[in-house]
LOMARSE-793637 format. One line per 8 residues: number of its first residue (from 1); their letters; for each residue x, y, z of N, C-alpha, C. Coordinates in steps of 0.05 Angstrom, whole numbers, plus 5000, padded with zeros to 4 digits. Layout:
N
NUM> A> X,Y,Z,X,Y,Z,X,Y,Z | ...
//
This chain:
317
1> MNWGDNLM> 5020,4977,4999,5004,4997,4992,5020,5029,5000 | 5017,5039,4981,5022,5071,4977,5024,5087,4998 | 5035,5115,5001,5031,5131,5015,4999,5150,5010 | 4997,5150,4992,4963,5166,4975,4941,5139,4993 | 4946,5115,4984,4926,5096,4993,4929,5101,5033 | 4944,5101,5049,4947,5106,5073,4933,5129,5074 | 4929,5150,5060,4920,5179,5067,4889,5177,5062 | 4890,5162,5044,4856,5165,5030,4844,5145,5049
9> KNIRLILA> 4855,5126,5062,4849,5108,5094,4836,5122,5111 | 4865,5133,5109,4854,5161,5145,4830,5176,5141 | 4829,5182,5110,4804,5204,5117,4781,5192,5123 | 4777,5175,5105,4751,5149,5110,4749,5150,5141 | 4768,5136,5155,4771,5135,5176,4758,5156,5193 | 4773,5176,5203,4771,5208,5201,4735,5214,5197 | 4726,5213,5179,4694,5216,5169,4674,5204,5182 | 4691,5174,5189,4670,5163,5196,4672,5163,5223
17> VVLLCVTP> 4687,5170,5243,4683,5171,5272,4666,5199,5276 | 4666,5220,5256,4667,5247,5257,4633,5241,5244 | 4614,5227,5234,4595,5219,5225,4584,5204,5252 | 4592,5185,5263,4582,5175,5288,4576,5196,5309 | 4599,5212,5317,4590,5226,5338,4575,5246,5328 | 4559,5260,5298,4542,5290,5295,4523,5276,5292 | 4515,5249,5284,4495,5236,5273,4469,5236,5299 | 4481,5235,5313,4465,5232,5351,4458,5260,5358
25> ILAAEAGA> 4472,5276,5348,4467,5311,5349,4453,5327,5342 | 4461,5314,5314,4428,5325,5289,4398,5317,5306 | 4405,5296,5309,4378,5272,5307,4369,5290,5335 | 4389,5288,5361,4372,5300,5377,4357,5334,5384 | 4368,5347,5354,4372,5380,5351,4346,5377,5328 | 4335,5351,5318,4315,5363,5300,4293,5352,5317 | 4293,5336,5340,4277,5326,5368,4269,5299,5358 | 4292,5284,5350,4285,5254,5350,4292,5235,5377
33> TPPPCGGH> 4292,5224,5385,4300,5213,5411,4289,5173,5409 | 4309,5164,5414,4316,5139,5413,4278,5124,5428 | 4280,5107,5413,4256,5087,5430,4257,5086,5460 | 4233,5090,5483,4227,5086,5511,4244,5060,5514 | 4256,5049,5537,4261,5022,5540,4261,5022,5569 | 4262,5002,5578,4270,4998,5612,4257,5017,5628 | 4258,5012,5651,4251,5031,5673,4222,5014,5688 | 4214,5019,5706,4181,5023,5705,4156,5039,5708
41> GDRSTMLV> 4133,5037,5710,4116,5056,5704,4111,5066,5740 | 4090,5083,5745,4075,5089,5771,4053,5087,5768 | 4032,5097,5789,4008,5085,5782,3995,5112,5767 | 4016,5129,5759,4010,5153,5745,4000,5144,5713 | 4027,5120,5703,4034,5115,5680,4009,5088,5677 | 4018,5064,5697,4005,5039,5702,3979,5042,5699 | 3954,5052,5706,3934,5052,5707,3926,5086,5692 | 3900,5071,5668,3876,5096,5653,3855,5090,5655
49> STSWLADH> 3839,5110,5652,3808,5109,5665,3804,5103,5638 | 3771,5091,5630,3753,5094,5606,3751,5117,5593 | 3758,5143,5610,3742,5167,5598,3781,5186,5580 | 3795,5172,5595,3826,5172,5580,3827,5157,5556 | 3815,5125,5561,3817,5119,5530,3802,5121,5509 | 3772,5128,5528,3756,5137,5511,3758,5161,5490 | 3783,5178,5503,3791,5195,5488,3820,5191,5468 | 3829,5165,5468,3860,5164,5461,3852,5142,5439
57> IKDPKVVI> 3829,5132,5435,3830,5103,5418,3836,5111,5393 | 3836,5123,5373,3846,5127,5355,3872,5142,5357 | 3890,5138,5369,3914,5157,5374,3932,5129,5362 | 3943,5135,5341,3965,5115,5320,3979,5099,5337 | 3996,5110,5365,4016,5095,5386,3994,5075,5397 | 3966,5085,5399,3957,5068,5423,3947,5040,5413 | 3966,5017,5429,3953,4989,5411,3940,4976,5439 | 3912,4974,5442,3891,4959,5459,3895,4943,5462
65> LAVGEKDD> 3897,4919,5474,3895,4896,5478,3882,4871,5498 | 3861,4860,5494,3846,4842,5508,3851,4822,5511 | 3847,4819,5541,3857,4790,5562,3832,4782,5566 | 3837,4751,5560,3813,4736,5566,3811,4716,5548 | 3781,4706,5548,3770,4683,5534,3767,4689,5509 | 3766,4681,5482,3766,4691,5447,3737,4693,5453 | 3722,4671,5471,3694,4674,5461,3684,4705,5465 | 3698,4714,5494,3679,4729,5506,3689,4756,5480
73> YDKGHIPG> 3701,4752,5470,3719,4781,5458,3706,4786,5429 | 3698,4755,5421,3679,4762,5393,3652,4778,5403 | 3641,4767,5434,3612,4775,5434,3611,4809,5438 | 3634,4820,5443,3646,4844,5452,3662,4859,5466 | 3680,4874,5450,3701,4890,5465,3701,4909,5454 | 3723,4921,5468,3725,4957,5460,3734,4960,5431 | 3712,4974,5420,3727,4974,5381,3757,4976,5375 | 3775,4970,5351,3792,4976,5347,3813,4954,5366
81> SLFAEYMD> 3813,4948,5388,3824,4924,5401,3830,4899,5400 | 3849,4889,5404,3861,4861,5389,3850,4850,5409 | 3851,4818,5397,3854,4793,5427,3879,4787,5433 | 3890,4781,5448,3921,4782,5458,3917,4747,5467 | 3930,4725,5463,3920,4703,5465,3940,4698,5487 | 3928,4703,5521,3950,4696,5541,3967,4670,5549 | 3953,4653,5534,3975,4626,5533,3999,4627,5516 | 3990,4652,5490,4035,4656,5483,4048,4661,5500
89> SHLMTGPT> 4041,4690,5520,4049,4701,5534,4066,4682,5558 | 4069,4672,5558,4081,4648,5577,4074,4615,5572 | 4105,4607,5592,4112,4571,5568,4089,4561,5597 | 4070,4541,5583,4057,4522,5603,4083,4501,5629 | 4097,4496,5611,4114,4478,5619,4145,4489,5615 | 4167,4504,5639,4197,4507,5627,4211,4493,5627 | 4233,4504,5616,4252,4478,5618,4261,4468,5647 | 4257,4474,5671,4259,4474,5705,4222,4446,5704
97> GLTLELPP> 4211,4443,5687,4186,4432,5689,4169,4440,5706 | 4162,4473,5710,4155,4489,5727,4132,4499,5708 | 4099,4509,5724,4086,4523,5708,4084,4548,5705 | 4081,4555,5675,4073,4589,5672,4102,4608,5682 | 4119,4599,5662,4145,4611,5665,4149,4624,5649 | 4163,4649,5649,4172,4672,5628,4178,4653,5609 | 4176,4675,5572,4193,4649,5558,4216,4674,5561 | 4236,4663,5531,4261,4679,5525,4255,4701,5511
105> MDVLARVF> 4270,4726,5516,4266,4751,5512,4251,4760,5476 | 4276,4734,5462,4261,4737,5438,4235,4720,5421 | 4233,4705,5438,4195,4696,5440,4180,4715,5442 | 4182,4723,5461,4161,4746,5473,4154,4772,5455 | 4183,4779,5443,4187,4798,5412,4172,4789,5394 | 4165,4765,5391,4152,4757,5369,4123,4762,5377 | 4123,4747,5404,4090,4749,5407,4072,4774,5409 | 4087,4785,5414,4081,4816,5414,4082,4829,5391
113> GKLGITND> 4090,4827,5380,4111,4845,5352,4095,4836,5333 | 4079,4809,5331,4064,4805,5314,4031,4824,5326 | 4031,4839,5352,4001,4853,5345,4009,4879,5341 | 4028,4885,5319,4033,4916,5316,4052,4921,5341 | 4054,4916,5368,4076,4934,5392,4102,4937,5371 | 4107,4963,5388,4143,4964,5374,4149,4982,5408 | 4172,4993,5401,4177,5002,5434,4171,5033,5439 | 4163,5039,5413,4142,5066,5419,4108,5073,5420
121> SHIVLYQA> 4106,5037,5420,4074,5040,5427,4066,5039,5460 | 4044,5050,5467,4033,5050,5491,4011,5037,5487 | 4012,5008,5504,3999,4985,5504,3986,4987,5528 | 3958,4979,5523,3934,4993,5537,3922,4960,5544 | 3926,4949,5573,3914,4926,5569,3888,4929,5589 | 3862,4910,5571,3837,4910,5596,3836,4874,5591 | 3822,4877,5622,3815,4852,5628,3784,4847,5618 | 3776,4818,5604,3743,4814,5601,3734,4805,5623
129> KDWFSPTA> 3713,4806,5632,3703,4804,5660,3726,4794,5690 | 3731,4785,5696,3747,4774,5718,3771,4774,5717 | 3789,4777,5692,3809,4771,5682,3832,4785,5701 | 3838,4796,5723,3847,4815,5724,3877,4807,5728 | 3870,4784,5748,3904,4773,5747,3915,4761,5724 | 3901,4747,5712,3918,4750,5681,3928,4764,5666 | 3916,4797,5671,3922,4820,5652,3950,4825,5676 | 3944,4832,5692,3972,4834,5706,3988,4821,5700
137> RVYLTLDA> 3992,4794,5688,4016,4778,5695,4027,4779,5655 | 4007,4795,5645,4013,4803,5623,4031,4824,5618 | 4015,4855,5645,4029,4874,5649,4064,4864,5655 | 4065,4841,5676,4086,4843,5684,4104,4831,5669 | 4100,4811,5639,4118,4803,5622,4120,4821,5609 | 4110,4848,5607,4123,4873,5584,4144,4887,5602 | 4133,4883,5626,4154,4897,5658,4168,4891,5642 | 4179,4863,5647,4202,4848,5646,4218,4848,5614
145> MGLGRNTS> 4204,4854,5603,4218,4859,5585,4224,4893,5572 | 4218,4912,5592,4235,4938,5592,4218,4947,5573 | 4188,4941,5573,4165,4954,5560,4142,4977,5583 | 4156,4973,5611,4136,4978,5625,4121,5002,5633 | 4138,5028,5628,4131,5049,5621,4117,5057,5598 | 4103,5032,5579,4106,5038,5556,4075,5029,5566 | 4068,5019,5580,4040,5001,5585,4018,5009,5612 | 3995,5004,5609,3983,5016,5628,3950,4997,5619
153> VLDGGFLL> 3946,4986,5643,3921,4972,5652,3892,4988,5649 | 3880,4978,5636,3848,5007,5637,3832,4995,5670 | 3827,5012,5681,3821,5020,5706,3787,4999,5710 | 3783,4983,5719,3757,4973,5711,3747,4960,5691 | 3767,4940,5675,3764,4941,5649,3740,4932,5631 | 3732,4921,5626,3712,4913,5600,3693,4918,5612 | 3684,4903,5638,3653,4908,5651,3655,4944,5655 | 3678,4962,5667,3661,4982,5679,3665,4994,5647
161> WSKEGRPV> 3677,4993,5620,3681,5012,5592,3635,5007,5593 | 3635,4981,5594,3611,4965,5576,3582,4977,5596 | 3589,4983,5638,3568,4983,5647,3569,5019,5642 | 3586,5031,5629,3579,5067,5631,3574,5067,5594 | 3563,5053,5588,3548,5055,5562,3570,5067,5544 | 3598,5055,5534,3613,5060,5513,3618,5046,5491 | 3619,5052,5482,3615,5042,5447,3627,5004,5448 | 3612,4986,5439,3625,4964,5440,3621,4950,5415
169> STEAPPAP> 3647,4938,5402,3643,4925,5376,3651,4894,5381 | 3633,4892,5351,3636,4849,5350,3650,4846,5334 | 3667,4872,5320,3674,4866,5288,3712,4872,5302 | 3721,4849,5298,3750,4846,5299,3770,4868,5282 | 3785,4881,5283,3796,4900,5272,3821,4890,5249 | 3824,4901,5231,3845,4881,5217,3870,4876,5229 | 3887,4854,5219,3903,4853,5226,3923,4868,5224 | 3952,4879,5244,3965,4900,5245,3983,4891,5228
177> QAGTITPC> 3996,4915,5221,4032,4905,5204,4050,4900,5236 | 4066,4883,5224,4078,4865,5250,4100,4894,5263 | 4100,4890,5279,4110,4915,5295,4145,4900,5303 | 4172,4911,5315,4192,4904,5320,4200,4913,5344 | 4200,4894,5359,4207,4905,5391,4244,4897,5400 | 4258,4911,5405,4287,4915,5428,4276,4907,5457 | 4273,4882,5466,4274,4888,5491,4296,4896,5502 | 4288,4911,5534,4313,4913,5554,4306,4894,5573
185> PMNDVITE> 4316,4872,5580,4308,4849,5602,4311,4877,5627 | 4291,4864,5638,4296,4881,5675,4296,4850,5687 | 4321,4858,5700,4334,4836,5723,4312,4843,5754 | 4298,4857,5751,4281,4868,5786,4257,4857,5790 | 4254,4840,5761,4221,4832,5758,4215,4803,5771 | 4225,4783,5756,4231,4756,5770,4248,4751,5786 | 4241,4735,5808,4265,4722,5818,4267,4688,5819 | 4277,4676,5836,4280,4647,5839,4276,4633,5861
193> IDDVRANV> 4286,4614,5871,4285,4599,5889,4306,4609,5908 | 4330,4618,5899,4352,4614,5923,4354,4645,5939 | 4328,4664,5929,4341,4689,5938,4310,4685,5959 | 4286,4668,5959,4268,4675,5973,4276,4647,6008 | 4284,4627,5991,4303,4616,6012,4319,4639,6034 | 4336,4652,6021,4358,4665,6032,4346,4692,6043 | 4317,4696,6045,4310,4722,6055,4279,4704,6071 | 4276,4678,6069,4250,4675,6093,4263,4690,6129
201> HHTGVAII> 4241,4703,6132,4249,4708,6164,4269,4729,6165 | 4271,4748,6140,4302,4767,6141,4285,4797,6142 | 4296,4815,6155,4291,4839,6161,4301,4850,6131 | 4278,4862,6134,4281,4887,6105,4264,4871,6072 | 4260,4847,6083,4245,4827,6052,4218,4821,6069 | 4189,4827,6061,4169,4815,6058,4162,4800,6041 | 4154,4776,6047,4147,4753,6029,4113,4751,6030 | 4102,4757,6001,4067,4764,6001,4058,4735,5986
209> DARDAEYY> 4050,4721,6008,4031,4700,5984,3998,4705,5974 | 3996,4708,5952,3973,4723,5931,3954,4698,5930 | 3950,4680,5944,3936,4657,5955,3914,4660,5961 | 3885,4648,5949,3860,4646,5966,3870,4642,6004 | 3860,4657,6013,3869,4647,6051,3866,4622,6059 | 3845,4603,6042,3839,4577,6052,3878,4557,6038 | 3882,4577,6026,3909,4545,6017,3930,4565,6028 | 3925,4590,6037,3957,4599,6047,3953,4590,6083
217> TGNTSPGG> 3935,4585,6086,3931,4569,6114,3937,4544,6123 | 3936,4531,6104,3935,4505,6102,3906,4493,6102 | 3885,4505,6103,3853,4492,6106,3849,4477,6088 | 3857,4485,6063,3856,4477,6033,3875,4461,6032 | 3879,4440,6011,3904,4430,5996,3900,4442,5962 | 3937,4445,5954,3931,4466,5929,3929,4441,5911 | 3925,4415,5918,3930,4392,5897,3958,4390,5886 | 3953,4370,5871,3980,4363,5855,4003,4355,5858
225> GQRLGHIP> 3994,4336,5891,4023,4339,5911,4033,4358,5925 | 4021,4380,5928,4029,4396,5943,4036,4396,5966 | 4043,4403,5982,4041,4403,6010,4024,4426,6024 | 4014,4429,6044,3999,4443,6057,4012,4462,6066 | 3999,4499,6070,4016,4523,6077,4030,4536,6065 | 4046,4554,6079,4051,4573,6061,4086,4589,6072 | 4096,4589,6055,4128,4601,6062,4128,4609,6091 | 4151,4600,6107,4145,4617,6139,4150,4636,6131
233> GAGNIPYT> 4142,4649,6143,4139,4685,6157,4124,4698,6137 | 4108,4686,6109,4102,4705,6093,4065,4716,6102 | 4066,4740,6090,4035,4754,6095,4017,4736,6073 | 3999,4748,6079,3978,4740,6062,3950,4761,6047 | 3955,4767,6021,3929,4784,6008,3928,4777,5988 | 3903,4761,5992,3885,4742,5967,3887,4769,5941 | 3885,4756,5914,3894,4767,5902,3872,4781,5890 | 3851,4777,5903,3821,4779,5896,3809,4798,5902
241> TLNDKDGK> 3832,4810,5923,3816,4828,5948,3830,4856,5946 | 3836,4863,5913,3854,4880,5910,3837,4905,5896 | 3813,4892,5886,3794,4914,5872,3771,4913,5878 | 3761,4938,5878,3735,4951,5881,3711,4940,5872 | 3695,4945,5885,3656,4929,5866,3663,4930,5838 | 3673,4958,5826,3675,4967,5798,3697,4946,5780 | 3710,4940,5790,3737,4920,5781,3764,4933,5781 | 3757,4960,5784,3782,4981,5791,3799,4974,5815
249> LKSPEELA> 3818,4983,5812,3840,4977,5825,3836,4995,5861 | 3842,4983,5888,3838,5004,5908,3856,5026,5901 | 3854,5050,5929,3864,5077,5925,3897,5063,5939 | 3917,5078,5931,3924,5073,5954,3940,5077,5982 | 3925,5077,5992,3909,5077,6018,3912,5059,6033 | 3880,5038,6010,3879,5029,6020,3894,5003,6012 | 3904,5001,5989,3938,4982,5985,3948,4985,6009 | 3975,5007,6015,3988,5010,6033,3980,4991,6056
257> AMFHDAGM> 3948,4996,6067,3942,4979,6095,3941,4959,6090 | 3938,4949,6066,3935,4915,6066,3959,4912,6064 | 3980,4920,6050,4003,4910,6050,4027,4914,6082 | 4014,4931,6103,4021,4932,6123,4013,4922,6138 | 3986,4917,6138,3977,4885,6157,3982,4851,6138 | 3993,4850,6115,4008,4832,6109,4037,4821,6128 | 4053,4850,6148,4062,4845,6156,4088,4862,6140 | 4077,4879,6114,4100,4895,6115,4110,4912,6125
265> KPGDRIIA> 4143,4920,6120,4150,4950,6142,4158,4970,6120 | 4147,4994,6122,4168,5015,6109,4201,5006,6099 | 4204,5006,6076,4226,5002,6066,4228,4978,6053 | 4209,4957,6061,4220,4930,6058,4218,4923,6030 | 4230,4910,6014,4222,4894,5987,4209,4873,5992 | 4198,4872,5971,4178,4852,5967,4178,4830,5944 | 4172,4796,5956,4174,4783,5935,4144,4768,5934 | 4133,4767,5919,4104,4757,5918,4097,4728,5901
273> YCHIGQQA> 4087,4717,5912,4087,4695,5907,4054,4675,5900 | 4044,4664,5888,4022,4651,5886,4026,4614,5892 | 4004,4611,5866,4008,4575,5859,4027,4576,5855 | 4026,4586,5821,4046,4582,5804,4051,4605,5788 | 4049,4625,5800,4054,4653,5785,4044,4673,5761 | 4011,4657,5767,3996,4685,5758,3981,4704,5780 | 3970,4692,5798,3952,4712,5819,3972,4734,5826 | 4001,4721,5825,4014,4743,5845,4022,4765,5830
281> SAVYFAAR> 4023,4765,5809,4018,4781,5785,4002,4804,5796 | 3978,4803,5815,3959,4826,5808,3976,4841,5842 | 3991,4822,5861,3993,4840,5874,4025,4855,5876 | 4047,4842,5847,4066,4854,5837,4056,4880,5828 | 4039,4876,5805,4031,4898,5803,4019,4923,5818 | 4005,4913,5831,3992,4930,5863,4021,4942,5873 | 4039,4939,5884,4057,4936,5893,4072,4961,5879 | 4073,4959,5848,4094,4971,5838,4066,5003,5830
289> TLGYEVKL> 4049,5003,5835,4033,5016,5838,4039,5033,5859 | 4039,5028,5880,4053,5042,5898,4092,5055,5902 | 4094,5046,5884,4122,5048,5880,4144,5031,5892 | 4140,5004,5903,4153,4991,5916,4163,4979,5903 | 4188,4963,5919,4208,4940,5900,4208,4927,5909 | 4185,4914,5885,4178,4876,5875,4192,4862,5866 | 4191,4840,5866,4200,4815,5851,4174,4791,5855 | 4169,4784,5827,4150,4753,5831,4163,4739,5833
297> YDGSWEDW> 4167,4715,5852,4175,4690,5852,4158,4662,5835 | 4175,4665,5807,4154,4651,5797,4148,4623,5795 | 4172,4606,5807,4160,4589,5807,4148,4590,5828 | 4134,4598,5847,4117,4601,5875,4113,4577,5875 | 4094,4566,5894,4088,4550,5914,4094,4524,5906 | 4087,4518,5882,4098,4494,5862,4132,4482,5862 | 4141,4515,5865,4173,4510,5865,4174,4500,5888 | 4165,4509,5914,4175,4512,5941,4164,4484,5953
305> SKHKDLPA> 4140,4489,5955,4129,4459,5954,4151,4432,5952 | 4151,4432,5922,4168,4398,5920,4199,4402,5933 | 4208,4423,5941,4236,4418,5951,4227,4413,5983 | 4226,4385,5986,4223,4374,6006,4240,4383,6042 | 4267,4407,6032,4270,4398,6047,4270,4429,6054 | 4255,4440,6041,4242,4475,6055,4224,4473,6076 | 4211,4488,6089,4200,4480,6106,4173,4499,6092 | 4154,4488,6114,4122,4498,6106,4111,4505,6134
313> ETSKK> 4096,4527,6136,4088,4525,6153,4053,4541,6152 | 4036,4527,6164,4005,4525,6171,3987,4543,6195 | 3972,4555,6181,3961,4567,6209,3932,4561,6207 | 3927,4534,6201,3901,4527,6214,3883,4540,6222 | 3855,4541,6219,3835,4546,6236,3807,4536,6234
//
């Protein structure tokens, strides 16, 4: 290579570096921002009202997803909303044999991408009938992907929407153009058995059982060969107690009192669990709306119970 070739090579290298540095500056000056990803929402973003959705229903960035049974969706749904197949959002049998486990991020990107979602979408989830915990599980899944700040749940769901006399459709919208999602995996959403084992009766950590009281106390067997009772020291907030009569999430004051009564102290980190990781998603969602640090023990009682070396506590009445 001669002197002239070296000179041209160096000039091209310098131009490439300058372009790399200048392009983001020009984009920022033009008002362009990278697609949002990562972080968590709070109550102001995690919940939207029926009136808000009515005002934004035709916003091109809003993707409305119905979570529930397909038959219910076909009978009537919010106009423009897409049916989200709940079974696609989790693995019914994970690599360890546990039920309802979080799929790999690339799989989830395809699942939600086919619904037209991108990193720039505002996703609004709503439950058909009383499907709050599965809807919360879909929220948690999107939160784990780094899309929590982009995702809201319709407060009161479809039942409140229809009760208020708002428009209902039986026509499915056209299939959306597939969107591209780049996940930003969050490491503070899901936790494993070792974390739970290390924090039984541990100061600064509140373990919350989201199952109905009959399973928490050990009065009723969860079936499937699982043991009676709960993780030692865990408090109980049944997932069915988080919503009011209209299906709306209870007020921050009511929810904070429920966590306090379940043994949570100010500043505690929360580990939520249930049977297999669905019902506890509702507790996870409620905790996030309060700004609490919370993780879901995805293996839940199914995982804990099968480890016979781990203690189980009962409080039968």
